[in-house]
C-alpha positions in Angstrom: -3.4 11.7 -4.7 -3.5 15.0 -5.9 -5.9 16.6 -2.8 -5.6 15.6 0.6 -9.6 16.5 0.8 -12.5 18.2 -0.8 -14.7 20.2 1.6 -17.9 21.9 1.5 -18.1 25.6 1.3 -19.7 25.7 4.9 -16.9 24.1 6.2 -13.8 25.5 5.0 -13.5 27.9 7.8 -13.1 25.7 10.5 -11.3 22.8 8.3 -8.8 25.7 7.6 -8.4 26.7 11.3 -8.2 23.4 12.6 -5.3 22.8 10.0 -3.6 26.4 11.3 -3.5 25.4 14.5 -2.2 21.6 14.0 0.5 23.2 11.6 1.5 25.7 13.9 2.0 24.2 17.3 4.9 22.0 16.7 7.8 21.2 19.4 11.8 20.8 19.6 11.7 17.7 21.2 10.8 14.2 19.9 7.5 12.7 19.8 7.2 10.6 23.1 6.7 6.8 21.9 3.2 5.8 22.6 2.6 3.2 25.3 1.6 -0.6 24.7 -2.2 -1.4 24.2 -2.1 -5.2 24.1 0.5 -7.7 25.2 2.5 -6.9 28.4 4.8 -9.9 28.9 8.0 -11.0 26.5 7.3 -13.8 24.1 8.7 -17.2 25.0 9.9 -18.1 22.0 10.6 -16.7 18.2 7.4 -18.4 16.6 5.7 -16.8 20.1 6.2 -13.4 18.8 5.3 -14.3 15.3 1.8 -15.9 16.7 1.3 -12.7 18.9 2.0 -10.2 15.8 0.0 -12.3 13.2 -3.1 -12.3 15.9 -6.5 -10.6 14.7 -7.0 -9.3 17.6 -4.0 -7.7 18.4 -4.2 -3.3 18.4 -3.6 -2.2 15.1 -2.6 1.5 13.8 -5.9 3.2 14.1 -6.2 1.9 18.0 -2.6 3.5 18.9 -3.5 6.7 16.6 -7.0 7.2 18.7 -5.2 6.7 22.0 -2.2 8.6 21.3 -3.9 12.0 19.8 -6.7 13.9 20.9 -7.6 14.8 17.5 -5.9 14.3 14.1 -6.1 15.1 10.5 -5.4 13.0 7.8 -3.2 13.6 5.0 -3.9 11.7 1.6 -2.2 11.0 -1.6 1.4 10.7 -2.7 1.2 13.6 -5.0 2.0 11.2 -8.4 -1.8 10.3 -8.3 -1.8 7.2 -6.0 -2.9 6.2 -2.6 -3.0 3.9 -0.4 -5.7 4.3 2.8 -5.8 0.2 3.2 -2.0 0.2 3.9 -0.3 3.6 5.1 -2.2 6.3 7.4 -0.5 9.6 7.2 -1.1 13.3 9.0 -0.6 15.2 11.8 -2.3 15.3 15.3 -2.2 16.4 18.6 -0.7 14.9 21.6 -0.6 16.9 24.9 -1.1 20.3 23.4 1.5 19.7 20.5 1.7 18.5 16.9 3.1 15.5 15.7 3.1 14.0 12.2 2.5 10.4 12.0 2.7 7.7 9.4 1.5 4.3 10.6 1.5 1.2 8.9 -2.0 -1.0 8.6 -0.8 -4.9 9.2 -1.2 -4.7 5.1 1.0 -5.1 2.8 2.3 -1.2 1.9 1.9 0.0 -1.6 4.4 2.1 -3.9 1.9 5.4 -2.9 1.7 4.4 0.7 5.6 5.0 1.0 5.5 7.9 -1.0 2.6 9.8 1.3 5.0 8.9 4.1 7.7 10.6 2.5 5.6 13.6 1.8 4.8 13.4 5.3 8.1 13.4 6.9 9.7 16.3 4.4 6.4 18.6 5.3 7.2 17.8 8.8 10.6 18.9 8.6 10.0 22.0 7.0 7.2 23.0 9.5 9.6 21.6 12.4 7.5 19.2 13.7 7.9 16.3 15.0 7.4 12.6 13.8 6.1 9.2 15.2 5.9 6.3 12.9 4.0 3.0 13.7 5.4 -0.5 11.9 3.3 -2.8 11.1 3.6 -4.8 7.9 4.2 -8.4 6.6 6.3 -6.6 3.9 5.9 -4.3 0.7 3.5 -4.9 -1.9 5.5 -7.1 -4.4 2.6 -8.0 -7.4 3.0 -6.8 -10.8 1.0 -3.6 -10.4 3.3 -2.9 -7.3 6.5 -3.0 -9.6 5.1 -1.3 -12.3 4.5 1.5 -9.5 7.9 1.3 -8.6 8.0 -0.3 -5.3 11.6 -0.3 -4.9 12.7 3.4 -5.7 9.5 4.7 -3.6 11.0 2.7 -0.4 14.8 4.0 -0.8 13.4 7.3 -1.3 12.0 6.5 1.9 14.7 5.2 3.5 16.4 8.5 2.1 13.8 10.6 4.0 14.4 9.1 7.5 17.9 9.1 7.3 18.0 13.4 6.7 15.1 13.6 8.3 15.0 17.5 9.7 12.8 16.8 13.0 13.0 13.8 15.2 11.6 10.7 14.0 10.1 8.1 16.7 9.3 4.4 16.0 7.1 2.2 17.4 7.3 -1.8 15.9 3.3 -2.5 17.1 2.8 -5.8 14.9 4.8 -7.6 12.3 8.1 -5.6 11.1 8.8 -7.4 7.7 11.8 -6.9 5.6 12.8 -3.8 3.7 9.3 -2.7 3.6 9.2 -2.4 7.7 12.5 -1.2 8.3 12.1 1.9 5.8 9.9 4.0 8.3 12.2 2.8 11.3 14.0 5.8 12.8 17.8 4.8 13.6 18.6 5.1 17.2 15.0 5.7 17.9 13.0 2.6 17.5 11.3 0.7 20.2 9.5 -2.7 19.7 5.7 -4.0 21.9 5.8 -7.1 23.2 3.5 -8.3 20.4 5.7 -7.5 17.7 8.5 -8.8 15.7 11.1 -7.6 13.3 13.0 -9.6 10.7 14.9 -9.3 7.2 12.2 -12.1 5.9 9.3 -14.3 7.5 10.3 -17.1 9.0 8.2 -19.6 6.4 10.2 -17.8 4.1 13.7 -18.3 5.3 12.7 -21.8 6.2 12.3 -22.7 2.2 15.4 -20.5 1.1 17.4 -23.2 3.5 15.5 -25.9 1.8 13.6 -26.9 5.8 10.3 -28.6 6.0 7.4 -26.9 7.7 8.2 -28.6 10.8 11.5 -26.5 10.9 9.8 -23.2 10.9 9.2 -22.5 14.4 13.1 -23.3 14.7 13.7 -21.2 12.2 12.4 -18.1 13.9 14.0 -18.7 17.0 17.2 -18.7 15.1 16.3 -15.4 13.3 16.3 -13.6 16.7 13.4 -11.6 15.9 11.6 -11.2 19.4 11.9 -7.9 20.8 14.1 -8.5 23.8 16.3 -10.1 20.7 16.0 -7.0 19.0 16.9 -5.2 22.5 19.9 -7.4 23.4 21.0 -6.7 19.6 20.7 -2.9 20.0 18.4 -2.9 17.2 15.7 -1.1 19.8 15.5 0.6 22.7 13.7 -0.4 25.8 11.7 1.0 29.0 9.7 0.5 31.7 6.8 1.6 29.3 7.4 -1.5 27.3 9.7 -3.9 28.9 8.6 -3.3 32.6 11.7 -3.0 35.0 14.3 -2.9 31.9 14.7 0.7 32.0 16.2 1.9 28.9 19.6 0.3 27.9 20.7 2.6 25.5 19.4 5.9 27.4 18.2 7.1 30.6 15.9 9.4 28.5 11.9 8.9 29.8 10.0 8.4 27.2 
């Protein structure tokens, strides 16, 4: 977690050149929101939204990053000795000739090192004047004993603070599961969108039903009551809309073109 890469001597010049080009080509405005790569029609129910987000064949972070960037270079590690390559992808990439920093969840439960790496990225991007793109896709933060020992709570809290105090614009797209605070920590206030095959909720429907002492047969109804569909989130003012994600809707919060 203390070095981003170990580079062979013969590749030092090209690697340094690539990083210098990326880190000196920022822009003043926010990063454009990516277009959806999966479903285009909106889910008919809350449970339909959950099923879509959990579908194995749904496009994941890697597909979105590959489609969005001409090329990209990864940051690795939280500078505290930890990495989370299976849960959080961070780095800088070129989009439309300019550099965008990215922090993207992969659909797995995010570990504390992943949140700390994202915090490191956002702060570095702020110093360099580079806008940030975050992709939300996690059932929630890792909550096992090891994650607690690694400081899951403080790591999430620190990321909340970094996003709120970011010195450059942060753009967020929910591309799959948006589970609780582990997903919310990456969401930009006022600049969050959600794809038609995603959901965002304070709690998973199954857990909400269990807390309310409801049986398994009531999970689907609970999902509807949580109002977690993309269109529900837009109606509540939690996310933005636009033709790119919701054809024919425009943008209810701004006429800004994406």
